[in-house]
The first five atom37 places (N, CA, C, CB, O) and aatype in JSON, in Angstrom:
{
  "aatype": [12, 11, 10, 9, 2, 15, 11, 2, 2, 10, 1, 1, 5, 1, 11, 7, 1, 1, 15, 8, 14, 1, 11, 5, 19, 19, 15, 1, 7, 11, 19, 15, 15, 11, 5, 18, 13, 6, 19, 16, 0, 18, 16, 0, 7, 18, 6, 15, 16, 5, 11, 1, 11, 7, 3, 11, 7, 18, 7, 9, 16, 0, 15, 7, 16, 16, 19, 15, 6, 7, 1, 16, 19, 0, 4, 14, 11, 15, 9, 14, 13, 7, 16, 11, 19, 2, 9, 6, 7, 19, 7, 10, 1, 9, 4, 6, 3, 1, 7, 15, 0, 9, 16, 2, 7, 8, 10, 3, 19, 18, 12, 7, 15, 10, 15, 5, 0, 5, 11, 13, 7, 1, 11, 19, 10, 15, 19, 6, 9, 10, 2],
  "atom_mask": [
    [1, 1, 1, 1, 1],
    [1, 1, 1, 1, 1],
    [1, 1, 1, 1, 1],
    [1, 1, 1, 1, 1],
    [1, 1, 1, 1, 1],
    [1, 1, 1, 1, 1],
    [1, 1, 1, 1, 1],
    [1, 1, 1, 1, 1],
    [1, 1, 1, 1, 1],
    [1, 1, 1, 1, 1],
    [1, 1, 1, 1, 1],
    [1, 1, 1, 1, 1],
    [1, 1, 1, 1, 1],
    [1, 1, 1, 1, 1],
    [1, 1, 1, 1, 1],
    [1, 1, 1, 0, 1],
    [1, 1, 1, 1, 1],
    [1, 1, 1, 1, 1],
    [1, 1, 1, 1, 1],
    [1, 1, 1, 1, 1],
    [1, 1, 1, 1, 1],
    [1, 1, 1, 1, 1],
    [1, 1, 1, 1, 1],
    [1, 1, 1, 1, 1],
    [1, 1, 1, 1, 1],
    [1, 1, 1, 1, 1],
    [1, 1, 1, 1, 1],
    [1, 1, 1, 1, 1],
    [1, 1, 1, 0, 1],
    [1, 1, 1, 1, 1],
    [1, 1, 1, 1, 1],
    [1, 1, 1, 1, 1],
    [1, 1, 1, 1, 1],
    [1, 1, 1, 1, 1],
    [1, 1, 1, 1, 1],
    [1, 1, 1, 1, 1],
    [1, 1, 1, 1, 1],
    [1, 1, 1, 1, 1],
    [1, 1, 1, 1, 1],
    [1, 1, 1, 1, 1],
    [1, 1, 1, 1, 1],
    [1, 1, 1, 1, 1],
    [1, 1, 1, 1, 1],
    [1, 1, 1, 1, 1],
    [1, 1, 1, 0, 1],
    [1, 1, 1, 1, 1],
    [1, 1, 1, 1, 1],
    [1, 1, 1, 1, 1],
    [1, 1, 1, 1, 1],
    [1, 1, 1, 1, 1],
    [1, 1, 1, 1, 1],
    [1, 1, 1, 1, 1],
    [1, 1, 1, 1, 1],
    [1, 1, 1, 0, 1],
    [1, 1, 1, 1, 1],
    [1, 1, 1, 1, 1],
    [1, 1, 1, 0, 1],
    [1, 1, 1, 1, 1],
    [1, 1, 1, 0, 1],
    [1, 1, 1, 1, 1],
    [1, 1, 1, 1, 1],
    [1, 1, 1, 1, 1],
    [1, 1, 1, 1, 1],
    [1, 1, 1, 0, 1],
    [1, 1, 1, 1, 1],
    [1, 1, 1, 1, 1],
    [1, 1, 1, 1, 1],
    [1, 1, 1, 1, 1],
    [1, 1, 1, 1, 1],
    [1, 1, 1, 0, 1],
    [1, 1, 1, 1, 1],
    [1, 1, 1, 1, 1],
    [1, 1, 1, 1, 1],
    [1, 1, 1, 1, 1],
    [1, 1, 1, 1, 1],
    [1, 1, 1, 1, 1],
    [1, 1, 1, 1, 1],
    [1, 1, 1, 1, 1],
    [1, 1, 1, 1, 1],
    [1, 1, 1, 1, 1],
    [1, 1, 1, 1, 1],
    [1, 1, 1, 0, 1],
    [1, 1, 1, 1, 1],
    [1, 1, 1, 1, 1],
    [1, 1, 1, 1, 1],
    [1, 1, 1, 1, 1],
    [1, 1, 1, 1, 1],
    [1, 1, 1, 1, 1],
    [1, 1, 1, 0, 1],
    [1, 1, 1, 1, 1],
    [1, 1, 1, 0, 1],
    [1, 1, 1, 1, 1],
    [1, 1, 1, 1, 1],
    [1, 1, 1, 1, 1],
    [1, 1, 1, 1, 1],
    [1, 1, 1, 1, 1],
    [1, 1, 1, 1, 1],
    [1, 1, 1, 1, 1],
    [1, 1, 1, 0, 1],
    [1, 1, 1, 1, 1],
    [1, 1, 1, 1, 1],
    [1, 1, 1, 1, 1],
    [1, 1, 1, 1, 1],
    [1, 1, 1, 1, 1],
    [1, 1, 1, 0, 1],
    [1, 1, 1, 1, 1],
    [1, 1, 1, 1, 1],
    [1, 1, 1, 1, 1],
    [1, 1, 1, 1, 1],
    [1, 1, 1, 1, 1],
    [1, 1, 1, 1, 1],
    [1, 1, 1, 0, 1],
    [1, 1, 1, 1, 1],
    [1, 1, 1, 1, 1],
    [1, 1, 1, 1, 1],
    [1, 1, 1, 1, 1],
    [1, 1, 1, 1, 1],
    [1, 1, 1, 1, 1],
    [1, 1, 1, 1, 1],
    [1, 1, 1, 1, 1],
    [1, 1, 1, 0, 1],
    [1, 1, 1, 1, 1],
    [1, 1, 1, 1, 1],
    [1, 1, 1, 1, 1],
    [1, 1, 1, 1, 1],
    [1, 1, 1, 1, 1],
    [1, 1, 1, 1, 1],
    [1, 1, 1, 1, 1],
    [1, 1, 1, 1, 1],
    [1, 1, 1, 1, 1],
    [1, 1, 1, 1, 1]
  ],
  "atom_positions": [
    [[-144.52, -102.82, 29.83], [-143.71, -103.0, 30.92], [-142.5, -102.19, 30.88], [-143.39, -104.33, 31.06], [-141.77, -102.13, 29.89]],
    [[-142.29, -101.47, 32.13], [-140.95, -100.59, 32.0], [-139.81, -101.33, 32.88], [-141.2, -98.92, 32.6], [-140.07, -101.78, 34.0]],
    [[-138.69, -101.42, 32.37], [-137.67, -102.23, 33.14], [-136.73, -101.2, 33.68], [-136.89, -103.34, 32.23], [-136.0, -100.59, 32.9]],
    [[-136.69, -100.95, 35.03], [-135.8, -100.09, 35.63], [-135.08, -100.7, 36.77], [-136.45, -98.94, 36.04], [-135.5, -100.6, 37.92]],
    [[-133.98, -101.34, 36.44], [-133.21, -102.08, 37.48], [-131.63, -101.57, 37.49], [-133.3, -103.74, 37.16], [-130.82, -102.09, 38.26]],
    [[-131.28, -100.55, 36.6], [-130.0, -100.28, 36.47], [-129.82, -98.76, 36.4], [-129.48, -101.0, 35.33], [-130.48, -98.15, 35.56]],
    [[-128.89, -98.02, 37.29], [-128.91, -96.76, 37.1], [-128.37, -96.23, 35.66], [-128.21, -96.26, 38.18], [-128.89, -95.24, 35.15]],
    [[-127.32, -96.92, 35.04], [-126.98, -96.65, 33.71], [-128.09, -96.73, 32.66], [-125.96, -97.53, 33.36], [-128.19, -95.98, 31.69]],
    [[-128.99, -97.82, 32.99], [-129.97, -97.89, 31.88], [-131.08, -96.81, 32.16], [-130.61, -99.39, 31.77], [-131.81, -96.47, 31.22]],
    [[-131.23, -96.27, 33.37], [-132.14, -95.22, 33.56], [-131.55, -93.94, 32.81], [-132.38, -94.99, 35.11], [-132.25, -93.22, 32.1]],
    [[-130.24, -93.74, 33.05], [-129.67, -92.65, 32.35], [-129.78, -92.64, 30.76], [-128.29, -92.6, 32.74], [-130.01, -91.62, 30.11]],
    [[-129.6, -93.76, 30.27], [-129.99, -94.12, 28.85], [-131.37, -93.63, 28.43], [-129.95, -95.63, 28.66], [-131.6, -92.78, 27.57]],
    [[-132.28, -94.32, 29.18], [-133.6, -94.1, 28.83], [-133.87, -92.58, 28.95], [-134.53, -94.95, 29.7], [-134.47, -92.08, 28.0]],
    [[-133.52, -91.75, 30.0], [-133.64, -90.38, 29.97], [-133.08, -89.56, 28.93], [-133.2, -89.97, 31.03], [-133.58, -88.49, 28.58]],
    [[-131.93, -90.12, 28.39], [-131.42, -89.43, 27.15], [-132.12, -89.98, 25.95], [-129.88, -89.6, 26.96], [-131.76, -89.59, 24.84]],
    [[-132.93, -90.7, 26.05], [-133.62, -91.15, 24.84], [-132.89, -92.24, 23.98], [0.0, 0.0, 0.0], [-133.24, -92.43, 22.81]],
    [[-131.84, -92.97, 24.57], [-131.05, -93.98, 23.94], [-131.68, -95.31, 24.17], [-129.62, -93.97, 24.44], [-132.43, -95.46, 25.13]],
    [[-131.43, -96.3, 23.31], [-132.09, -97.68, 23.46], [-131.12, -98.24, 24.56], [-132.16, -98.66, 21.95], [-129.95, -97.93, 24.8]],
    [[-131.95, -99.14, 25.15], [-131.2, -100.0, 26.32], [-130.64, -101.17, 26.1], [-131.99, -100.33, 27.33], [-130.08, -101.8, 26.99]],
    [[-130.75, -101.63, 24.69], [-130.08, -102.89, 24.15], [-129.73, -102.46, 22.87], [-130.96, -104.23, 24.11], [-130.22, -101.43, 22.42]],
    [[-128.84, -103.22, 22.15], [-128.38, -102.93, 20.89], [-129.16, -103.68, 19.73], [-126.95, -103.26, 20.88], [-129.75, -104.76, 19.8]],
    [[-129.02, -102.86, 18.68], [-129.69, -103.67, 17.54], [-129.02, -104.78, 16.91], [-130.0, -102.84, 16.5], [-129.69, -105.7, 16.44]],
    [[-127.55, -104.77, 16.85], [-126.63, -105.81, 16.4], [-125.55, -105.78, 17.3], [-126.14, -105.64, 14.97], [-125.17, -104.79, 17.92]],
    [[-124.99, -107.08, 17.37], [-123.98, -107.43, 18.1], [-122.83, -107.95, 17.4], [-124.39, -108.25, 18.97], [-123.04, -108.75, 16.49]],
    [[-121.63, -107.6, 17.68], [-120.5, -108.05, 16.92], [-119.84, -109.04, 17.71], [-119.57, -106.95, 16.54], [-119.64, -108.77, 18.9]],
    [[-119.49, -110.04, 17.29], [-118.76, -111.12, 18.1], [-117.38, -111.37, 17.46], [-119.6, -112.51, 18.14], [-117.35, -111.62, 16.26]],
    [[-116.36, -111.33, 18.08], [-115.18, -111.55, 17.44], [-114.27, -112.79, 18.38], [-114.43, -110.01, 17.31], [-114.65, -113.07, 19.52]],
    [[-113.3, -113.33, 17.91], [-112.7, -114.4, 18.67], [-111.52, -113.81, 19.63], [-112.13, -115.51, 17.64], [-110.79, -112.87, 19.29]],
    [[-111.44, -114.41, 20.72], [-110.36, -114.19, 21.78], [-110.38, -112.76, 22.33], [0.0, 0.0, 0.0], [-109.29, -112.31, 22.67]],
    [[-111.42, -112.03, 22.45], [-111.45, -110.84, 23.17], [-112.94, -110.22, 23.48], [-110.62, -109.89, 22.4], [-113.92, -110.6, 22.84]],
    [[-113.03, -109.27, 24.49], [-114.23, -108.7, 24.56], [-114.62, -108.0, 23.29], [-114.24, -107.84, 25.64], [-113.77, -107.22, 22.88]],
    [[-115.65, -108.1, 22.61], [-116.22, -107.29, 21.43], [-117.15, -106.49, 21.53], [-116.64, -107.94, 20.53], [-117.49, -105.73, 20.62]],
    [[-117.79, -106.57, 22.91], [-118.92, -105.54, 23.11], [-119.26, -105.68, 24.56], [-120.27, -105.8, 22.13], [-119.07, -106.74, 25.16]],
    [[-119.8, -104.52, 25.16], [-120.3, -104.49, 26.31], [-121.52, -103.73, 26.25], [-119.42, -104.04, 27.2], [-121.52, -102.55, 25.89]],
    [[-122.81, -104.49, 26.66], [-123.96, -103.77, 26.3], [-124.84, -104.2, 27.46], [-124.54, -104.09, 24.8], [-124.48, -105.0, 28.32]],
    [[-126.06, -103.58, 27.41], [-127.07, -103.9, 28.37], [-128.09, -104.77, 27.83], [-127.68, -102.72, 28.88], [-128.47, -104.5, 26.69]],
    [[-128.65, -105.82, 28.45], [-129.49, -106.84, 28.05], [-130.64, -106.97, 29.05], [-128.72, -108.11, 27.9], [-130.47, -106.71, 30.24]],
    [[-131.71, -107.33, 28.6], [-132.79, -107.75, 29.58], [-132.47, -109.16, 29.81], [-134.32, -107.55, 29.05], [-132.38, -109.92, 28.85]],
    [[-132.27, -109.61, 31.18], [-132.01, -110.97, 31.59], [-133.06, -111.42, 32.3], [-130.85, -111.14, 32.33], [-133.6, -110.75, 33.17]],
    [[-133.47, -112.81, 31.91], [-134.48, -113.2, 32.82], [-133.85, -114.93, 33.02], [-136.25, -112.95, 32.06], [-132.75, -115.25, 32.58]],
    [[-134.61, -115.75, 33.64], [-134.09, -117.14, 34.06], [-135.13, -118.07, 33.52], [-133.91, -117.33, 35.7], [-136.29, -117.7, 33.34]],
    [[-134.67, -119.4, 33.23], [-135.45, -120.41, 32.97], [-135.12, -121.64, 33.51], [-135.57, -120.52, 31.78], [-133.96, -121.77, 33.9]],
    [[-135.89, -122.56, 33.6], [-135.66, -124.06, 33.93], [-135.85, -125.11, 32.84], [-136.57, -124.46, 35.01], [-136.33, -124.85, 31.74]],
    [[-135.47, -126.19, 33.19], [-135.8, -127.31, 32.06], [-137.29, -127.85, 32.15], [-134.76, -128.66, 32.24], [-137.83, -128.66, 31.39]],
    [[-137.85, -127.19, 33.29], [-139.28, -127.76, 33.47], [-140.41, -127.24, 32.58], [0.0, 0.0, 0.0], [-140.25, -126.46, 31.64]],
    [[-141.48, -127.72, 32.94], [-142.85, -127.45, 31.96], [-143.06, -125.95, 31.97], [-144.37, -128.24, 32.56], [-143.52, -125.42, 30.95]],
    [[-142.8, -125.28, 32.94], [-143.16, -123.96, 33.03], [-142.26, -122.96, 32.06], [-143.05, -123.61, 34.51], [-142.6, -121.81, 31.79]],
    [[-141.22, -123.5, 31.65], [-140.24, -122.83, 30.82], [-140.39, -123.64, 29.52], [-138.71, -122.82, 31.45], [-140.54, -122.93, 28.53]],
    [[-140.4, -124.79, 29.33], [-140.11, -125.4, 28.06], [-141.34, -126.27, 27.63], [-138.79, -126.25, 28.15], [-141.25, -126.82, 26.53]],
    [[-142.44, -126.46, 28.37], [-143.41, -127.34, 27.9], [-142.93, -128.68, 27.78], [-143.92, -126.91, 26.71], [-143.46, -129.45, 26.97]],
    [[-141.98, -129.03, 28.49], [-141.67, -130.5, 28.56], [-141.45, -130.77, 29.98], [-140.4, -130.94, 27.69], [-141.08, -130.01, 30.88]],
    [[-141.81, -132.22, 30.0], [-141.74, -132.87, 31.5], [-140.51, -133.88, 31.66], [-143.19, -133.75, 31.84], [-139.93, -134.26, 30.65]],
    [[-140.22, -134.22, 32.62], [-139.18, -135.24, 32.73], [-139.6, -136.59, 32.08], [-138.86, -135.47, 34.21], [-140.69, -137.1, 32.3]],
    [[-138.78, -137.06, 31.35], [-139.07, -138.21, 30.37], [-139.63, -137.97, 29.01], [0.0, 0.0, 0.0], [-139.65, -138.84, 28.14]],
    [[-140.07, -136.78, 28.85], [-140.25, -136.15, 27.28], [-139.12, -136.0, 26.69], [-140.89, -134.78, 27.14], [-138.14, -135.51, 27.25]],
    [[-139.13, -136.46, 25.37], [-138.04, -136.38, 24.32], [-137.51, -134.99, 24.47], [-138.57, -136.67, 22.78], [-138.26, -134.02, 24.49]],
    [[-136.27, -134.91, 24.58], [-135.66, -133.5, 24.46], [-135.69, -132.56, 25.75], [0.0, 0.0, 0.0], [-135.34, -131.39, 25.82]],
    [[-136.22, -133.39, 26.78], [-136.2, -132.67, 28.2], [-134.85, -132.3, 28.52], [-136.74, -133.58, 29.39], [-133.98, -133.15, 28.32]],
    [[-134.54, -131.23, 28.95], [-133.16, -130.61, 29.35], [-132.12, -130.79, 28.33], [0.0, 0.0, 0.0], [-130.94, -130.91, 28.66]],
    [[-132.49, -130.81, 27.09], [-131.54, -130.67, 25.94], [-131.58, -129.16, 25.31], [-131.94, -131.78, 24.78], [-132.62, -128.6, 24.98]],
    [[-130.5, -128.71, 25.24], [-130.39, -127.22, 24.62], [-130.62, -127.25, 23.15], [-128.92, -126.54, 24.85], [-130.56, -128.35, 22.6]],
    [[-130.91, -126.09, 22.38], [-130.86, -126.13, 21.06], [-129.5, -126.57, 20.35], [-131.26, -124.89, 20.68], [-129.49, -127.1, 19.24]],
    [[-128.38, -126.32, 21.07], [-127.07, -126.67, 20.55], [-126.81, -128.17, 20.63], [-125.99, -125.91, 21.3], [-125.8, -128.65, 20.11]],
    [[-127.76, -128.98, 21.33], [-127.55, -130.33, 21.56], [-126.83, -130.7, 23.03], [0.0, 0.0, 0.0], [-126.78, -131.87, 23.42]],
    [[-126.36, -129.75, 23.67], [-125.91, -129.94, 25.15], [-126.92, -130.1, 26.08], [-125.14, -128.84, 25.64], [-128.0, -129.56, 25.84]],
    [[-126.76, -130.83, 27.23], [-127.62, -130.73, 28.36], [-127.42, -129.53, 29.14], [-127.47, -131.85, 29.2], [-126.32, -129.01, 29.3]],
    [[-128.53, -129.09, 29.62], [-128.39, -127.74, 30.34], [-127.71, -128.18, 31.57], [-129.84, -126.92, 30.64], [-127.68, -129.29, 32.1]],
    [[-127.08, -126.86, 31.96], [-126.18, -126.89, 33.25], [-126.1, -125.78, 34.04], [-124.87, -127.17, 32.97], [-125.48, -124.82, 33.58]],
    [[-126.64, -125.7, 35.23], [-126.63, -124.47, 35.98], [-125.11, -123.93, 36.19], [-127.37, -124.73, 37.38], [-124.21, -124.68, 36.56]],
    [[-124.94, -122.64, 35.92], [-123.54, -122.0, 36.13], [-122.83, -122.1, 34.77], [0.0, 0.0, 0.0], [-121.68, -121.69, 34.64]],
    [[-123.5, -122.63, 33.81], [-122.94, -122.76, 32.38], [-123.92, -122.08, 31.24], [-122.76, -124.39, 32.03], [-123.56, -121.12, 30.56]],
    [[-125.08, -122.66, 31.15], [-125.95, -122.48, 30.16], [-126.82, -121.09, 30.16], [-126.78, -123.63, 30.23], [-127.45, -120.7, 31.14]],
    [[-126.77, -120.38, 28.89], [-127.52, -119.35, 28.65], [-128.22, -119.42, 27.37], [-126.78, -118.25, 28.74], [-127.71, -119.94, 26.38]],
    [[-129.29, -118.96, 27.37], [-130.19, -118.85, 26.01], [-129.76, -117.36, 25.29], [-132.07, -118.89, 26.44], [-129.74, -116.26, 25.86]],
    [[-129.51, -117.57, 24.26], [-129.1, -116.24, 23.49], [-129.9, -116.09, 22.32], [-127.59, -116.2, 23.03], [-130.54, -117.04, 21.87]],
    [[-129.91, -114.81, 21.71], [-130.69, -114.55, 20.42], [-129.9, -115.02, 19.31], [-131.04, -113.06, 20.19], [-128.69, -114.95, 19.49]],
    [[-130.29, -115.46, 18.24], [-129.59, -116.0, 16.87], [-128.47, -115.17, 16.58], [-130.55, -115.98, 15.58], [-127.59, -115.71, 15.9]],
    [[-128.29, -113.96, 16.93], [-127.35, -113.07, 16.43], [-126.01, -113.35, 17.09], [-127.8, -111.65, 16.65], [-124.97, -112.89, 16.62]],
    [[-126.03, -114.17, 18.24], [-124.92, -114.7, 19.03], [-124.72, -116.16, 18.94], [-125.09, -114.37, 20.41], [-125.5, -116.94, 19.48]],
    [[-123.83, -116.48, 18.36], [-123.55, -117.95, 17.93], [-123.31, -118.94, 19.04], [-122.3, -118.0, 17.03], [-122.72, -118.54, 20.05]],
    [[-123.78, -120.42, 18.93], [-123.57, -121.07, 20.1], [-122.01, -121.25, 20.38], [-124.31, -122.36, 20.05], [-121.12, -121.22, 19.53]],
    [[-121.9, -121.41, 21.43], [-120.34, -121.42, 22.04], [-119.76, -120.3, 22.49], [0.0, 0.0, 0.0], [-118.75, -120.36, 23.18]],
    [[-120.36, -119.08, 22.13], [-119.89, -117.58, 22.59], [-120.17, -117.59, 24.16], [-120.85, -116.2, 21.76], [-121.18, -117.97, 24.74]],
    [[-119.03, -117.09, 24.66], [-119.06, -116.72, 26.05], [-119.56, -115.46, 26.35], [-117.85, -116.8, 26.58], [-119.3, -114.51, 25.61]],
    [[-120.3, -115.32, 27.43], [-120.77, -114.03, 27.88], [-120.56, -113.78, 29.3], [-122.16, -113.88, 27.6], [-120.74, -114.7, 30.1]],
    [[-120.22, -112.71, 29.65], [-119.84, -112.35, 31.19], [-121.24, -111.34, 31.72], [-118.08, -111.32, 31.26], [-121.29, -110.14, 31.46]],
    [[-122.17, -111.97, 32.39], [-123.32, -111.16, 32.87], [-123.15, -110.51, 34.04], [-124.44, -111.89, 33.02], [-122.96, -111.29, 34.98]],
    [[-123.15, -109.33, 34.33], [-123.11, -108.54, 35.45], [-123.96, -109.27, 36.65], [-123.65, -107.12, 35.07], [-125.14, -109.6, 36.54]],
    [[-123.14, -109.46, 37.8], [-123.61, -110.04, 38.97], [-124.06, -111.77, 38.68], [0.0, 0.0, 0.0], [-124.53, -112.42, 39.62]],
    [[-123.9, -112.29, 37.59], [-124.37, -113.65, 37.31], [-122.97, -114.51, 36.96], [-125.53, -113.63, 36.0], [-122.81, -115.66, 37.38]],
    [[-122.1, -113.9, 36.24], [-120.82, -114.54, 36.02], [-120.81, -114.96, 34.41], [0.0, 0.0, 0.0], [-121.67, -114.61, 33.6]],
    [[-119.73, -115.73, 34.13], [-119.41, -116.31, 32.89], [-120.37, -117.43, 32.5], [-118.04, -116.81, 32.94], [-120.46, -118.4, 33.24]],
    [[-121.2, -117.35, 31.23], [-122.1, -118.46, 30.8], [-121.56, -118.62, 29.43], [-123.76, -118.14, 30.86], [-120.78, -117.87, 28.84]],
    [[-122.1, -119.71, 29.03], [-121.99, -120.04, 27.48], [-123.32, -120.07, 26.7], [-121.33, -121.46, 27.27], [-124.32, -120.62, 27.17]],
    [[-123.29, -119.47, 25.49], [-124.42, -119.53, 24.69], [-124.69, -120.9, 24.11], [-124.28, -118.56, 23.66], [-124.01, -121.32, 23.17]],
    [[-125.85, -121.75, 24.73], [-125.91, -122.96, 24.33], [-127.42, -123.22, 23.82], [-125.43, -123.84, 25.43], [-127.67, -124.25, 23.19]],
    [[-128.31, -122.38, 24.07], [-129.82, -122.51, 23.99], [-130.24, -121.25, 23.09], [-130.58, -122.49, 25.57], [-129.57, -120.23, 22.89]],
    [[-131.41, -121.55, 22.64], [-132.3, -120.71, 22.05], [-133.7, -120.57, 22.73], [-132.43, -121.15, 20.73], [-133.94, -121.32, 23.68]],
    [[-134.53, -119.77, 22.36], [-135.96, -119.67, 22.83], [-136.82, -118.7, 21.91], [0.0, 0.0, 0.0], [-136.31, -117.72, 21.36]],
    [[-138.07, -119.01, 21.8], [-138.89, -118.09, 20.92], [-139.01, -116.69, 21.35], [-140.25, -118.59, 20.79], [-139.19, -115.75, 20.58]],
    [[-138.88, -116.6, 22.76], [-139.09, -115.18, 23.44], [-137.6, -114.47, 23.47], [-139.75, -115.35, 25.13], [-137.47, -113.3, 23.8]],
    [[-136.57, -115.26, 23.1], [-135.07, -114.74, 23.16], [-134.85, -114.03, 21.8], [-133.89, -116.04, 23.38], [-134.64, -114.66, 20.76]],
    [[-134.91, -112.63, 21.87], [-134.79, -111.79, 20.83], [-133.45, -110.89, 21.13], [-136.13, -110.97, 20.68], [-133.03, -110.9, 22.28]],
    [[-132.83, -110.19, 20.22], [-131.87, -109.33, 20.39], [-132.1, -108.33, 21.59], [-131.72, -108.68, 19.15], [-133.13, -107.67, 21.73]],
    [[-130.98, -108.28, 22.49], [-131.4, -107.63, 23.71], [-131.89, -108.28, 24.88], [0.0, 0.0, 0.0], [-132.3, -107.68, 25.88]],
    [[-131.83, -109.69, 24.71], [-132.43, -110.45, 25.76], [-131.72, -111.77, 25.97], [-133.88, -110.68, 25.47], [-131.38, -112.49, 25.02]],
    [[-131.52, -112.04, 27.14], [-130.67, -113.36, 27.6], [-131.43, -114.04, 28.58], [-129.2, -113.05, 28.26], [-132.07, -113.42, 29.44]],
    [[-131.4, -115.4, 28.51], [-132.31, -116.17, 29.52], [-131.1, -117.17, 30.06], [-133.83, -117.07, 28.73], [-130.41, -117.82, 29.28]],
    [[-130.96, -117.18, 31.47], [-130.17, -117.79, 32.19], [-130.54, -119.02, 32.81], [-129.83, -117.03, 32.96], [-131.43, -118.99, 33.66]],
    [[-129.88, -120.29, 32.45], [-130.56, -121.55, 32.95], [-130.37, -121.69, 34.52], [-129.94, -122.88, 32.19], [-129.27, -121.47, 35.03]],
    [[-131.42, -122.03, 35.22], [-131.36, -122.19, 36.81], [-131.94, -123.44, 36.91], [-132.17, -121.05, 37.76], [-132.81, -123.82, 36.14]],
    [[-131.4, -124.26, 38.03], [-131.84, -125.63, 38.15], [-133.16, -125.77, 39.02], [0.0, 0.0, 0.0], [-133.65, -126.88, 39.19]],
    [[-133.64, -124.78, 39.5], [-135.05, -124.67, 40.41], [-135.85, -123.74, 39.9], [-134.9, -124.27, 41.92], [-135.27, -122.77, 39.4]],
    [[-137.36, -123.76, 39.87], [-138.14, -122.87, 39.65], [-138.18, -121.64, 40.65], [-139.24, -123.49, 39.52], [-138.45, -120.49, 40.32]],
    [[-137.89, -122.04, 41.87], [-137.83, -120.93, 42.88], [-136.77, -120.18, 42.64], [-137.77, -121.34, 44.23], [-136.92, -118.98, 42.84]],
    [[-135.53, -120.63, 42.2], [-134.26, -119.74, 41.87], [-134.69, -118.81, 40.68], [-132.88, -120.71, 41.4], [-134.51, -117.59, 40.79]],
    [[-135.17, -119.26, 39.74], [-135.63, -118.59, 38.42], [-136.68, -117.5, 38.86], [-136.33, -119.73, 37.32], [-136.52, -116.36, 38.43]],
    [[-137.71, -117.78, 39.67], [-138.58, -116.71, 40.03], [-138.05, -115.69, 40.85], [-139.65, -117.19, 40.63], [-138.34, -114.51, 40.7]],
    [[-137.27, -116.13, 41.75], [-136.43, -115.05, 42.49], [-135.45, -114.2, 41.66], [-135.59, -115.72, 43.55], [-135.3, -113.01, 41.9]],
    [[-134.82, -114.8, 40.72], [-134.04, -114.01, 39.79], [-134.78, -112.74, 39.04], [-133.53, -114.98, 38.76], [-134.32, -111.62, 38.83]],
    [[-136.0, -113.25, 38.71], [-136.84, -112.18, 38.08], [-136.34, -111.78, 36.73], [0.0, 0.0, 0.0], [-135.71, -112.55, 36.02]],
    [[-136.64, -110.52, 36.39], [-136.38, -109.82, 35.13], [-135.38, -108.7, 35.49], [-137.75, -109.25, 34.46], [-135.66, -107.95, 36.43]],
    [[-134.28, -108.55, 34.8], [-133.23, -107.52, 35.25], [-132.71, -106.78, 34.05], [-132.0, -108.22, 36.0], [-132.93, -107.37, 33.0]],
    [[-132.17, -105.78, 33.95], [-131.35, -105.11, 32.95], [-130.06, -105.07, 33.4], [-131.79, -103.79, 32.62], [-129.77, -104.29, 34.32]],
    [[-129.05, -105.95, 32.78], [-127.85, -106.04, 33.28], [-126.8, -105.63, 32.13], [-127.68, -107.43, 33.84], [-127.12, -105.52, 30.94]],
    [[-125.52, -105.42, 32.63], [-124.39, -105.15, 31.65], [-123.9, -106.51, 31.27], [-123.17, -104.24, 32.26], [-123.76, -107.37, 32.13]],
    [[-123.62, -106.75, 29.89], [-123.23, -108.18, 29.48], [-121.91, -107.8, 28.55], [-124.59, -109.09, 28.56], [-121.92, -106.94, 27.67]],
    [[-120.85, -108.56, 28.92], [-119.69, -108.47, 27.96], [-119.81, -109.7, 27.03], [-118.25, -108.44, 28.75], [-119.99, -110.79, 27.56]],
    [[-119.73, -109.63, 25.86], [-119.74, -110.66, 24.79], [-118.27, -111.08, 24.56], [-120.43, -110.1, 23.41], [-117.44, -110.28, 24.11]],
    [[-117.98, -112.31, 24.88], [-116.64, -112.62, 24.74], [-116.27, -113.5, 23.61], [-116.21, -113.17, 25.89], [-117.18, -113.95, 22.92]],
    [[-115.0, -113.8, 23.34], [-114.64, -114.71, 22.08], [-115.21, -114.39, 20.9], [-114.99, -116.07, 22.22], [-114.96, -115.06, 19.9]]
  ]
}
């Protein structure tokens, strides 16, 4: 599958550069990097987590918080829990969750409804890693 949602990403692909980083450096109190990530969306529902309301752990992130629209994002292990990320067109989110498909260069934004997550789709966006 070829991802083409960003003019800058297209330029990078044409020049043979990677569209996402191998490593990310996180420091405290400032922007430590601005990179392109493949960004998708997920919900607390069965289609994303294989858990249903009432199941143990439903709506609970890997860091132990409850998922929250406008706050929660699933990040790769290279980004510590609690790290703030500013996603182009999405806004500020906090790394609170993980996922088996969330590898370097990929973020998964929590959304409250399946229709919102499906509408969001899959995009390549600029992301600032903060603190």
